[in-house]
N, C-alpha and C positions, 0 to 999 in steps of 0.2 A: 129646767133652769130658765128663769125669765131673763130677758135682755138686761134688765137693771142688775140682777144678781150676777149675770155672766160678766158684765163690765167691772163689777167691784170685786170679784173673786181674785184673791191673791195667790200666786204660785210661790214655792219656796225661794225662787230667785228674786222675788219682789215685784215681778211683772204681773199685770192682770192677765187673765185668761185670754181676753180679747187681744191684748198686745202680743202675746206669744203666738197667736194664730195668724197674725198679720204677716203677709209676705214682705220680704225686703225689697228694696228698690230694683234689684236685679230679677225679682220674681221667684226667688228661692226662699223656702221656708226658713225661718230663723231657728237657731238651736233652742231648745233641745229636740225639736221635732224632725229635723232633716234626716237624721240617722234612722228614725223610726219609719219615715216615709220610704226611705231606701230599703229597709228591711221588708216592709210590706210589699214593695215592688219585687224584691227578690223572691219572697214567698209565693207571690202570684205567678211569677215566671216558672218557678219550680213546680207549682201545682199544675200549670198548663202542660209542661213537659211530661209530668207523671201521668196525667189523664190521657194524653195522646199515646203514650207507651202502653197503657192498660187497654185502650181501645184496639190498638194493633194486636195485642196479645189475644183479646177476645175474638177478633176476626180470625186469627190464625187457628184458634181452638175450634171454631165453628167449621172451618175447612177440614181440619184434622178429623173431627167427629164424622163428617160426611164420608170420609174414606175408610172408616173403621169397618172391619169384616166380622168382628166377634165382640162378645161382652168383655173379654180380656183386653182387647184393643181400646175399647171405650174407657175401661178402668185405668189403663195406662195413660191415656190422653188426659183424663180428669185429674189423676194424681199429679202428673207433670204440671198441669195448669195451676192447681192449688199450691203446689210447692213454689212455683215461680211467682205467683201472686203474693204469697206470704213474704217471700224475700223482697219483692218490690215494695210492698206496703211498709215493711220494716225499715227498708232503706229510705223510703220517703219520710217516715216519721223522724228518723235520725237527721236527715237533711234539714227538715223544718226546725227541729230542736237546735241544731247548730246555727242556723240563721238567726233564730230568736236569741240564743245565748250571745252570739257575736254582737247583735244589736244592743243588748243590755250592757255588754262590756265596753262598747264604744260610746256609751252615754257621757255627755259632757259634764264636767263638775259644775256645781252651782256656785 
């Protein structure tokens, strides 16, 4: 989108795209973008927590595998790892979905 097109693009609220992207005097984004920025921040924070937790789990599995004495021990460690990973990924997707849904429900009316 060119600069001229961006300035003339009208949103449903009657404001141009450029006007809606302008920060207010206090430095806070104007609605309807503030709640989306908050949701993106929440998602970013949630992702960082999830990745840190997964890295901890990966390190733990490496240590557990080094202590295995048989193939059965290895299978047990791997099975536990994948079951826990599946639960964590499933929970992570649900949390992201909840954050996104909440952000859409908090959308200001035009």
